Backbone and ligand atoms as CSV (ligand in chain L), in Angstrom:
chain,resi,resn,atom,element,x,y,z
A,1,MET,N,N,0.813,-1.129,-0.030
A,1,MET,CA,C,-0.019,0.042,-0.001
A,1,MET,C,C,0.844,1.261,0.037
A,2,ALA,N,N,2.019,1.114,0.660
A,2,ALA,CA,C,2.948,2.232,0.640
A,2,ALA,C,C,2.300,3.630,0.871
A,3,GLY,N,N,1.509,3.547,1.957
A,3,GLY,CA,C,0.838,4.753,2.528
A,3,GLY,C,C,-0.162,5.321,1.527
A,4,CYS,N,N,-0.703,4.608,0.698
A,4,CYS,CA,C,-1.732,4.979,-0.280
A,4,CYS,C,C,-1.320,6.228,-1.028
A,5,GLY,N,N,-0.063,6.456,-1.238
A,5,GLY,CA,C,0.393,7.648,-1.942
A,5,GLY,C,C,0.351,8.929,-1.103
A,6,LEU,N,N,-0.020,8.736,0.151
A,6,LEU,CA,C,-0.223,9.957,0.983
A,6,LEU,C,C,1.044,9.978,1.851
A,7,PRO,N,N,1.432,11.074,2.364
A,7,PRO,CA,C,2.602,11.166,3.271
A,7,PRO,C,C,2.245,10.722,4.689
A,8,LEU,N,N,2.233,9.372,4.766
A,8,LEU,CA,C,1.963,8.711,6.062
A,8,LEU,C,C,3.177,8.243,6.675
A,9,PRO,N,N,3.277,7.956,7.942
A,9,PRO,CA,C,4.368,7.493,8.724
A,9,PRO,C,C,4.745,6.149,8.169
A,10,PRO,N,N,6.033,5.728,8.385
A,10,PRO,CA,C,6.486,4.395,7.873
A,10,PRO,C,C,5.461,3.283,8.131
A,11,ILE,N,N,5.487,2.393,7.172
A,11,ILE,CA,C,4.566,1.228,7.279
A,11,ILE,C,C,4.609,0.518,8.677
A,12,SER,N,N,3.426,0.308,9.238
A,12,SER,CA,C,3.372,-0.403,10.435
A,12,SER,C,C,2.174,-1.526,10.159
A,13,PRO,N,N,2.104,-2.580,10.931
A,13,PRO,CA,C,1.239,-3.668,10.672
A,13,PRO,C,C,-0.272,-3.212,10.387
A,14,GLY,N,N,-0.537,-2.082,11.044
A,14,GLY,CA,C,-2.046,-1.647,10.871
A,14,GLY,C,C,-2.220,-0.600,9.825
A,15,SER,N,N,-1.211,-0.352,8.975
A,15,SER,CA,C,-1.314,0.745,7.977
A,15,SER,C,C,-2.354,0.503,6.908
A,16,ALA,N,N,-2.387,-0.736,6.450
A,16,ALA,CA,C,-3.391,-1.032,5.435
A,16,ALA,C,C,-4.882,-0.708,5.802
A,17,MET,N,N,-5.103,-1.019,7.083
A,17,MET,CA,C,-6.376,-0.806,7.681
A,17,MET,C,C,-6.752,0.729,7.716
A,18,LYS,N,N,-5.702,1.500,8.183
A,18,LYS,CA,C,-5.780,2.849,8.291
A,18,LYS,C,C,-6.077,3.561,6.931
A,19,CYS,N,N,-5.638,2.980,5.965
A,19,CYS,CA,C,-5.716,3.529,4.514
A,19,CYS,C,C,-7.171,3.364,4.107
A,20,THR,N,N,-7.879,2.290,4.470
A,20,THR,CA,C,-9.142,1.909,3.777
A,20,THR,C,C,-10.137,3.104,3.950
A,21,PRO,N,N,-10.427,3.725,5.093
A,21,PRO,CA,C,-11.426,4.791,5.072
A,21,PRO,C,C,-10.999,5.994,4.203
A,22,LEU,N,N,-9.627,6.284,4.137
A,22,LEU,CA,C,-9.256,7.252,3.338
A,22,LEU,C,C,-9.629,7.039,1.829
A,23,LEU,N,N,-9.297,5.747,1.389
A,23,LEU,CA,C,-9.505,5.365,0.006
A,23,LEU,C,C,-11.000,5.457,-0.232
A,24,LEU,N,N,-11.875,4.972,0.675
A,24,LEU,CA,C,-13.250,5.010,0.543
A,24,LEU,C,C,-13.776,6.449,0.305
A,25,LEU,N,N,-13.186,7.299,1.131
A,25,LEU,CA,C,-13.644,8.749,1.118
A,25,LEU,C,C,-13.305,9.307,-0.218
A,26,ALA,N,N,-12.099,9.007,-0.720
A,26,ALA,CA,C,-11.678,9.521,-1.979
A,26,ALA,C,C,-12.637,9.051,-3.158
A,27,VAL,N,N,-12.939,7.735,-3.109
A,27,VAL,CA,C,-13.819,7.138,-4.089
A,27,VAL,C,C,-15.246,7.844,-4.038
A,28,LEU,N,N,-15.676,7.953,-2.862
A,28,LEU,CA,C,-17.045,8.514,-2.657
A,28,LEU,C,C,-17.173,9.886,-3.078
A,29,SER,N,N,-16.070,10.695,-2.863
A,29,SER,CA,C,-16.056,12.099,-3.284
A,29,SER,C,C,-16.056,12.229,-4.831
A,30,VAL,N,N,-15.421,11.308,-5.383
A,30,VAL,CA,C,-15.427,11.373,-6.866
A,30,VAL,C,C,-16.738,10.959,-7.442
A,31,ILE,N,N,-17.454,9.879,-6.894
A,31,ILE,CA,C,-18.664,9.605,-7.341
A,31,ILE,C,C,-19.697,10.785,-7.085
A,32,GLY,N,N,-19.653,11.246,-5.877
A,32,GLY,CA,C,-20.566,12.436,-5.487
A,32,GLY,C,C,-20.339,13.564,-6.407
A,33,GLY,N,N,-19.100,13.878,-6.769
A,33,GLY,CA,C,-18.875,15.024,-7.678
A,33,GLY,C,C,-19.494,14.818,-9.007
A,34,ARG,N,N,-19.445,13.577,-9.438
A,34,ARG,CA,C,-19.939,13.316,-10.781
A,34,ARG,C,C,-21.526,13.420,-10.842
A,35,ALA,N,N,-22.173,12.857,-9.822
A,35,ALA,CA,C,-23.579,12.739,-9.731
A,35,ALA,C,C,-24.083,14.196,-9.716
A,36,ASP,N,N,-23.390,15.061,-9.055
A,36,ASP,CA,C,-24.028,16.381,-8.770
A,36,ASP,C,C,-23.007,17.455,-9.266
A,37,ALA,N,N,-22.695,17.332,-10.662
A,37,ALA,CA,C,-21.728,18.211,-11.185
A,37,ALA,C,C,-22.268,19.583,-11.092
A,38,ALA,N,N,-23.579,19.802,-11.397
A,38,ALA,CA,C,-24.016,21.205,-11.421
A,38,ALA,C,C,-24.359,21.535,-10.001
A,39,ASP,N,N,-24.068,22.810,-9.644
A,39,ASP,CA,C,-24.167,23.401,-8.328
A,39,ASP,C,C,-25.269,24.355,-8.205
A,40,ALA,N,N,-26.437,24.044,-7.567
A,40,ALA,CA,C,-27.610,24.805,-7.506
A,40,ALA,C,C,-27.305,26.015,-6.600
A,41,ALA,N,N,-26.421,25.878,-5.667
A,41,ALA,CA,C,-26.152,26.940,-4.746
A,41,ALA,C,C,-25.331,28.026,-5.534
A,42,ARG,N,N,-24.378,27.569,-6.329
A,42,ARG,CA,C,-23.636,28.534,-7.123
A,42,ARG,C,C,-24.595,29.174,-8.173
A,43,GLY,N,N,-25.480,28.321,-8.642
A,43,GLY,CA,C,-26.557,28.815,-9.653
A,43,GLY,C,C,-27.335,29.986,-8.950
A,44,GLU,N,N,-27.618,29.880,-7.708
A,44,GLU,CA,C,-28.524,30.880,-7.058
A,44,GLU,C,C,-27.818,32.216,-7.161
A,45,SER,N,N,-26.443,32.197,-6.692
A,45,SER,CA,C,-25.736,33.386,-6.713
A,45,SER,C,C,-25.519,34.013,-8.119
A,46,LEU,N,N,-25.375,33.125,-9.110
A,46,LEU,CA,C,-25.304,33.598,-10.554
A,46,LEU,C,C,-26.671,34.264,-10.904
A,47,TYR,N,N,-27.652,33.573,-10.464
A,47,TYR,CA,C,-29.099,34.006,-10.769
A,47,TYR,C,C,-29.249,35.541,-10.262
A,48,GLU,N,N,-28.792,35.652,-8.979
A,48,GLU,CA,C,-29.091,36.955,-8.354
A,48,GLU,C,C,-28.317,37.997,-9.039
A,49,THR,N,N,-26.994,37.731,-9.595
A,49,THR,CA,C,-26.251,38.818,-10.243
A,49,THR,C,C,-26.693,39.035,-11.633
A,50,ARG,N,N,-27.077,37.895,-12.313
A,50,ARG,CA,C,-27.327,38.072,-13.756
A,50,ARG,C,C,-28.791,38.160,-14.198
A,51,CYS,N,N,-29.623,37.459,-13.468
A,51,CYS,CA,C,-30.967,37.347,-13.975
A,51,CYS,C,C,-32.036,38.253,-13.289
A,52,THR,N,N,-31.739,38.644,-12.017
A,52,THR,CA,C,-32.765,39.391,-11.369
A,52,THR,C,C,-32.974,40.853,-11.813
A,53,GLY,N,N,-32.126,41.278,-12.680
A,53,GLY,CA,C,-32.386,42.570,-13.295
A,53,GLY,C,C,-33.681,42.570,-14.113
A,54,CYS,N,N,-34.015,41.300,-14.575
A,54,CYS,CA,C,-35.223,41.184,-15.420
A,54,CYS,C,C,-36.196,40.159,-14.878
A,55,HIS,N,N,-35.731,39.261,-14.098
A,55,HIS,CA,C,-36.617,38.139,-13.529
A,55,HIS,C,C,-36.608,38.050,-12.115
A,56,SER,N,N,-37.706,37.421,-11.527
A,56,SER,CA,C,-37.701,36.994,-10.212
A,56,SER,C,C,-38.391,35.590,-10.086
A,57,LEU,N,N,-38.304,34.971,-8.933
A,57,LEU,CA,C,-38.879,33.621,-8.994
A,57,LEU,C,C,-40.379,33.710,-8.895
A,58,ASP,N,N,-40.990,34.786,-8.207
A,58,ASP,CA,C,-42.419,34.807,-7.983
A,58,ASP,C,C,-43.231,35.946,-8.557
A,59,SER,N,N,-42.564,36.944,-9.236
A,59,SER,CA,C,-43.342,37.877,-9.861
A,59,SER,C,C,-42.741,38.136,-11.386
A,60,ASP,N,N,-43.618,38.590,-12.115
A,60,ASP,CA,C,-43.307,38.917,-13.577
A,60,ASP,C,C,-42.712,40.244,-13.526
A,61,ARG,N,N,-41.581,40.370,-14.196
A,61,ARG,CA,C,-40.977,41.760,-14.399
A,61,ARG,C,C,-40.787,41.933,-15.868
A,62,ILE,N,N,-39.516,42.237,-16.236
A,62,ILE,CA,C,-39.373,42.478,-17.689
A,62,ILE,C,C,-39.430,41.097,-18.374
A,63,GLY,N,N,-38.935,40.070,-17.586
A,63,GLY,CA,C,-39.154,38.618,-18.058
A,63,GLY,C,C,-40.188,37.921,-17.098
A,64,PRO,N,N,-40.686,36.836,-17.422
A,64,PRO,CA,C,-41.672,36.039,-16.589
A,64,PRO,C,C,-41.025,35.459,-15.307
A,65,ARG,N,N,-41.802,35.193,-14.294
A,65,ARG,CA,C,-41.429,34.513,-13.107
A,65,ARG,C,C,-40.939,33.222,-13.358
A,66,HIS,N,N,-39.941,32.776,-12.499
A,66,HIS,CA,C,-39.370,31.521,-12.705
A,66,HIS,C,C,-39.605,30.291,-11.901
A,67,ARG,N,N,-40.313,30.498,-10.839
A,67,ARG,CA,C,-40.558,29.317,-9.963
A,67,ARG,C,C,-41.404,28.324,-10.776
A,68,GLY,N,N,-41.071,27.112,-10.897
A,68,GLY,CA,C,-41.765,26.125,-11.676
A,68,GLY,C,C,-41.436,26.098,-13.182
A,69,VAL,N,N,-40.415,26.904,-13.533
A,69,VAL,CA,C,-40.184,26.988,-14.990
A,69,VAL,C,C,-39.594,25.644,-15.642
A,70,TYR,N,N,-38.873,25.017,-14.722
A,70,TYR,CA,C,-38.346,23.700,-15.112
A,70,TYR,C,C,-39.389,22.638,-15.248
A,71,GLY,N,N,-39.610,22.156,-16.544
A,71,GLY,CA,C,-40.685,21.224,-16.710
A,71,GLY,C,C,-41.919,21.701,-17.311
A,72,ARG,N,N,-42.075,23.120,-17.269
A,72,ARG,CA,C,-43.263,23.658,-17.849
A,72,ARG,C,C,-42.991,24.091,-19.326
A,73,ARG,N,N,-44.159,24.405,-19.973
A,73,ARG,CA,C,-43.952,24.770,-21.461
A,73,ARG,C,C,-43.496,26.260,-21.469
A,74,ALA,N,N,-42.701,26.548,-22.574
A,74,ALA,CA,C,-42.291,27.883,-22.867
A,74,ALA,C,C,-43.514,28.782,-22.969
A,75,GLY,N,N,-43.526,29.963,-22.435
A,75,GLY,CA,C,-44.593,30.846,-22.676
A,75,GLY,C,C,-45.867,30.494,-22.022
A,76,SER,N,N,-45.753,29.816,-20.856
A,76,SER,CA,C,-47.048,29.504,-20.253
A,76,SER,C,C,-47.619,30.209,-19.055
A,77,ILE,N,N,-46.927,31.374,-18.707
A,77,ILE,CA,C,-47.373,32.230,-17.600
A,77,ILE,C,C,-48.421,33.073,-18.328
A,78,VAL,N,N,-49.799,32.937,-18.008
A,78,VAL,CA,C,-50.714,33.676,-18.791
A,78,VAL,C,C,-50.801,35.105,-18.576
A,79,GLN,N,N,-50.341,35.562,-17.320
A,79,GLN,CA,C,-50.283,36.991,-17.060
A,79,GLN,C,C,-49.158,37.708,-17.882
A,80,PHE,N,N,-48.239,36.939,-18.333
A,80,PHE,CA,C,-47.002,37.594,-18.835
A,80,PHE,C,C,-47.132,37.755,-20.442
A,81,ASP,N,N,-46.775,38.941,-20.907
A,81,ASP,CA,C,-46.857,39.276,-22.281
A,81,ASP,C,C,-45.627,38.800,-23.045
A,82,TYR,N,N,-45.600,37.435,-23.438
A,82,TYR,CA,C,-44.487,36.861,-24.145
A,82,TYR,C,C,-44.560,37.304,-25.643
A,83,SER,N,N,-43.417,37.217,-26.257
A,83,SER,CA,C,-43.288,37.403,-27.708
A,83,SER,C,C,-44.210,36.192,-28.326
A,84,ALA,N,N,-44.638,36.483,-29.505
A,84,ALA,CA,C,-45.505,35.490,-30.215
A,84,ALA,C,C,-44.564,34.238,-30.439
A,85,ALA,N,N,-43.314,34.549,-30.689
A,85,ALA,CA,C,-42.343,33.440,-31.048
A,85,ALA,C,C,-42.263,32.462,-29.907
A,86,VAL,N,N,-42.075,32.983,-28.674
A,86,VAL,CA,C,-42.048,32.063,-27.541
A,86,VAL,C,C,-43.340,31.360,-27.331
A,87,LYS,N,N,-44.441,32.080,-27.480
A,87,LYS,CA,C,-45.748,31.462,-27.118
A,87,LYS,C,C,-46.050,30.319,-28.054
A,88,LYS,N,N,-45.620,30.438,-29.211
A,88,LYS,CA,C,-45.956,29.315,-30.199
A,88,LYS,C,C,-44.808,28.278,-30.411
A,89,SER,N,N,-43.858,28.388,-29.528
A,89,SER,CA,C,-42.690,27.491,-29.632
A,89,SER,C,C,-42.771,26.046,-29.437
A,90,LYS,N,N,-43.697,25.728,-28.480
A,90,LYS,CA,C,-44.028,24.404,-28.067
A,90,LYS,C,C,-42.846,23.714,-27.436
A,91,ILE,N,N,-41.896,24.503,-26.794
A,91,ILE,CA,C,-40.687,23.929,-26.216
A,91,ILE,C,C,-41.097,23.789,-24.783
A,92,ALA,N,N,-40.609,22.500,-24.264
A,92,ALA,CA,C,-40.729,22.293,-22.784
A,92,ALA,C,C,-39.388,22.528,-22.158
A,93,TRP,N,N,-39.269,23.181,-21.002
A,93,TRP,CA,C,-38.114,23.578,-20.392
A,93,TRP,C,C,-37.482,22.392,-19.561
A,94,ASP,N,N,-36.368,21.881,-20.182
A,94,ASP,CA,C,-35.565,20.856,-19.458
A,94,ASP,C,C,-34.195,21.216,-19.514
A,95,ASP,N,N,-33.220,20.350,-19.079
A,95,ASP,CA,C,-31.752,20.559,-19.136
A,95,ASP,C,C,-31.417,21.048,-20.552
A,96,LYS,N,N,-31.812,20.316,-21.500
A,96,LYS,CA,C,-31.265,20.579,-22.835
A,96,LYS,C,C,-31.824,21.916,-23.450
A,97,SER,N,N,-33.082,22.119,-23.269
A,97,SER,CA,C,-33.645,23.238,-24.018
A,97,SER,C,C,-33.234,24.515,-23.199
A,98,LEU,N,N,-33.264,24.414,-21.860
A,98,LEU,CA,C,-32.708,25.547,-21.120
A,98,LEU,C,C,-31.291,25.894,-21.502
A,99,ASP,N,N,-30.421,24.902,-21.620
A,99,ASP,CA,C,-29.041,25.146,-22.032
A,99,ASP,C,C,-28.905,25.929,-23.338
A,100,ARG,N,N,-29.696,25.404,-24.219
A,100,ARG,CA,C,-29.721,26.124,-25.525
A,100,ARG,C,C,-30.272,27.462,-25.499
A,101,TRP,N,N,-31.343,27.670,-24.718
A,101,TRP,CA,C,-31.955,28.959,-24.503
A,101,TRP,C,C,-30.903,29.960,-23.907
A,102,LEU,N,N,-30.305,29.536,-22.861
A,102,LEU,CA,C,-29.364,30.402,-22.127
A,102,LEU,C,C,-28.149,30.804,-23.042
A,103,ALA,N,N,-27.764,29.668,-23.765
A,103,ALA,CA,C,-26.554,29.995,-24.629
A,103,ALA,C,C,-26.763,30.954,-25.760
A,104,ASP,N,N,-27.975,30.867,-26.366
A,104,ASP,CA,C,-28.384,31.737,-27.459
A,104,ASP,C,C,-29.875,31.752,-27.680
A,105,PRO,N,N,-30.670,32.550,-26.867
A,105,PRO,CA,C,-32.052,32.467,-27.057
A,105,PRO,C,C,-32.538,32.652,-28.607
A,106,GLU,N,N,-31.943,33.564,-29.187
A,106,GLU,CA,C,-32.405,33.842,-30.574
A,106,GLU,C,C,-32.215,32.666,-31.555
A,107,LYS,N,N,-31.236,31.870,-31.331
A,107,LYS,CA,C,-31.016,30.680,-32.093
A,107,LYS,C,C,-32.104,29.651,-31.835
A,108,LEU,N,N,-32.373,29.473,-30.558
A,108,LEU,CA,C,-33.385,28.435,-30.122
A,108,LEU,C,C,-34.800,28.810,-30.656
A,109,ILE,N,N,-35.140,30.127,-30.369
A,109,ILE,CA,C,-36.494,30.674,-30.721
A,109,ILE,C,C,-36.328,32.039,-31.471
A,110,PRO,N,N,-36.169,31.977,-32.731
A,110,PRO,CA,C,-35.990,33.241,-33.429
A,110,PRO,C,C,-37.242,34.248,-33.268
A,111,GLY,N,N,-36.975,35.381,-33.039
A,111,GLY,CA,C,-38.060,36.319,-32.762
A,111,GLY,C,C,-38.323,36.568,-31.397
A,112,GLN,N,N,-37.696,35.868,-30.454
A,112,GLN,CA,C,-37.919,36.028,-29.032
A,112,GLN,C,C,-37.415,37.454,-28.489
A,113,ARG,N,N,-37.700,37.776,-27.228
A,113,ARG,CA,C,-37.351,39.061,-26.813
A,113,ARG,C,C,-36.355,39.178,-25.588
A,114,MET,N,N,-35.696,38.057,-25.217
A,114,MET,CA,C,-34.685,38.150,-24.131
A,114,MET,C,C,-33.360,38.464,-24.659
A,115,GLY,N,N,-33.008,39.689,-24.326
A,115,GLY,CA,C,-31.676,40.032,-24.919
A,115,GLY,C,C,-30.476,39.796,-23.921
A,116,TYR,N,N,-30.318,38.528,-23.752
A,116,TYR,CA,C,-29.262,38.183,-22.699
A,116,TYR,C,C,-28.776,36.715,-23.009
A,117,ARG,N,N,-27.433,36.528,-22.887
A,117,ARG,CA,C,-26.841,35.180,-23.141
A,117,ARG,C,C,-25.903,34.884,-21.926
A,118,VAL,N,N,-25.741,33.510,-21.717
A,118,VAL,CA,C,-24.700,33.045,-20.812
A,118,VAL,C,C,-23.815,32.235,-21.600
A,119,ASP,N,N,-22.534,32.741,-21.763
A,119,ASP,CA,C,-21.610,32.009,-22.664
A,119,ASP,C,C,-20.948,30.836,-22.053
A,120,ASN,N,N,-20.814,30.900,-20.662
A,120,ASN,CA,C,-20.041,29.836,-20.068
A,120,ASN,C,C,-20.938,28.622,-19.680
A,121,ALA,N,N,-20.508,27.436,-20.173
A,121,ALA,CA,C,-21.364,26.218,-20.149
A,121,ALA,C,C,-21.552,25.757,-18.626
A,122,ALA,N,N,-20.509,25.943,-17.789
A,122,ALA,CA,C,-20.603,25.463,-16.371
A,122,ALA,C,C,-21.582,26.478,-15.715
A,123,ASP,N,N,-21.538,27.807,-15.991
A,123,ASP,CA,C,-22.559,28.694,-15.389
A,123,ASP,C,C,-23.912,28.386,-15.800
A,124,ARG,N,N,-24.100,27.968,-17.107
A,124,ARG,CA,C,-25.492,27.595,-17.498
A,124,ARG,C,C,-25.866,26.395,-16.825
A,125,ALA,N,N,-25.032,25.412,-16.561
A,125,ALA,CA,C,-25.497,24.135,-15.809
A,125,ALA,C,C,-25.963,24.523,-14.407
A,126,ASP,N,N,-25.106,25.399,-13.761
A,126,ASP,CA,C,-25.525,25.781,-12.386
A,126,ASP,C,C,-26.770,26.516,-12.327
A,127,LEU,N,N,-26.934,27.412,-13.229
A,127,LEU,CA,C,-28.193,28.252,-13.286
A,127,LEU,C,C,-29.355,27.248,-13.519
A,128,ILE,N,N,-29.283,26.325,-14.351
A,128,ILE,CA,C,-30.328,25.361,-14.597
A,128,ILE,C,C,-30.626,24.436,-13.382
A,129,ALA,N,N,-29.592,24.042,-12.694
A,129,ALA,CA,C,-29.719,23.263,-11.399
A,129,ALA,C,C,-30.427,24.124,-10.330
A,130,PHE,N,N,-30.235,25.374,-10.354
A,130,PHE,CA,C,-30.987,26.270,-9.512
A,130,PHE,C,C,-32.443,26.386,-9.902
A,131,LEU,N,N,-32.655,26.661,-11.155
A,131,LEU,CA,C,-34.107,26.746,-11.610
A,131,LEU,C,C,-34.816,25.387,-11.426
A,132,ARG,N,N,-34.164,24.311,-11.588
A,132,ARG,CA,C,-34.785,22.888,-11.373
A,132,ARG,C,C,-35.122,22.787,-9.940
A,133,ARG,N,N,-34.161,23.165,-9.025
A,133,ARG,CA,C,-34.444,23.120,-7.516
A,133,ARG,C,C,-35.657,23.875,-7.150
A,134,GLU,N,N,-35.711,25.130,-7.718
A,134,GLU,CA,C,-36.862,25.906,-7.297
A,134,GLU,C,C,-38.162,25.582,-8.048
A,135,SER,N,N,-38.077,24.553,-8.842
A,135,SER,CA,C,-39.298,23.956,-9.450
A,135,SER,C,C,-39.600,22.614,-8.828
A,136,ASP,N,N,-38.919,22.301,-7.856
A,136,ASP,CA,C,-39.154,21.006,-7.108
A,136,ASP,C,C,-39.001,19.864,-8.111
A,137,LYS,N,N,-37.960,19.882,-9.017
A,137,LYS,CA,C,-37.902,18.796,-9.984
A,137,LYS,C,C,-36.448,18.127,-9.762
L,1,HEC,C1,C,-32.491,41.921,-20.234
L,1,HEC,C2,C,-33.550,41.278,-19.513
L,1,HEC,C3,C,-33.397,39.838,-19.274
L,1,HEC,C4,C,-32.361,39.156,-18.566
L,1,HEC,C5,C,-31.092,39.837,-17.945
L,1,HEC,C6,C,-32.674,37.740,-18.471
L,1,HEC,N1,N,-33.963,37.476,-18.999
L,1,HEC,FE1,FE,-34.807,35.720,-19.185
L,1,HEC,N2,N,-36.347,36.614,-20.306
L,1,HEC,C7,C,-36.389,37.913,-20.628
L,1,HEC,C8,C,-37.655,38.160,-21.348
L,1,HEC,C9,C,-38.179,39.502,-21.886
L,1,HEC,C10,C,-38.175,36.925,-21.575
L,1,HEC,C11,C,-39.459,36.595,-22.341
L,1,HEC,C12,C,-39.061,36.366,-23.869
L,1,HEC,C13,C,-40.076,36.413,-24.883
L,1,HEC,O1,O,-41.294,36.372,-24.561
L,1,HEC,O2,O,-39.660,36.335,-26.053
L,1,HEC,C14,C,-37.436,35.990,-20.826
L,1,HEC,C15,C,-37.625,34.656,-20.812
L,1,HEC,C16,C,-36.963,33.646,-20.106
L,1,HEC,C17,C,-37.259,32.300,-19.967
L,1,HEC,C18,C,-38.445,31.511,-20.558
L,1,HEC,C19,C,-39.506,31.555,-19.510
L,1,HEC,C20,C,-40.914,30.935,-19.839
L,1,HEC,O3,O,-41.727,31.141,-19.058
L,1,HEC,O4,O,-41.077,30.316,-20.879
L,1,HEC,C21,C,-36.290,31.669,-19.273
L,1,HEC,C22,C,-36.143,30.178,-18.783
L,1,HEC,C23,C,-35.307,32.745,-18.938
L,1,HEC,N3,N,-35.865,33.977,-19.439
L,1,HEC,C24,C,-34.224,32.552,-18.028
L,1,HEC,C25,C,-33.317,33.559,-17.764
L,1,HEC,C26,C,-32.095,33.402,-16.951
L,1,HEC,C27,C,-31.724,32.104,-16.223
L,1,HEC,C28,C,-31.462,34.553,-16.879
L,1,HEC,C29,C,-30.099,34.830,-16.098
L,1,HEC,C30,C,-29.026,34.146,-16.708
L,1,HEC,C31,C,-32.282,35.588,-17.701
L,1,HEC,N4,N,-33.342,34.894,-18.130
L,1,HEC,C32,C,-31.915,36.857,-17.787
L,1,HEC,C33,C,-35.608,39.030,-20.161
L,1,HEC,C34,C,-34.407,38.750,-19.547
């Protein structure tokens, strides 16, 4: 085991046992990191700095309210005055469509009215994780 590659004291009879929990922890943190690559908490602070100029979770502003947006159809807040393009788009908001929307709304739905893009893919993933969390999905 040679100290599991960690700077441990010279090998003693019990060293292999001492290493096991450390190895397990390392393996678990890798698995955990993969399963939850997108970070909703980071997404929340990105949302506050980038999106709340136009959106909020619970009231319509320049853009429509966002709570529940994950899983609902584009343009479905009846009180909000969407562009005709979004209303007739028939898109359902999920990881894939939200990612495309945030990367380039005009490419996904030509004629839409959201003048904002998120260029960084990791930022988009975290924002989507946050929107998903706030939609109980
Ligand atoms: C400059 C104002 C503005 C900013 C900033 C903005 N949006 Fe929007 N957003 C809008 C407008 C306006 C619409 C409605 C577009 C339409 O009807 O064509 C919209 C629509 C949306 C929709 C579709 C909602 C629905 O009910 O179908 C999502 C999702 C969305 N925005 C997410 C975001 C996120 C996430 C951010 C932050 C990264 C953001 N927006 C930043 C103005 C903005």
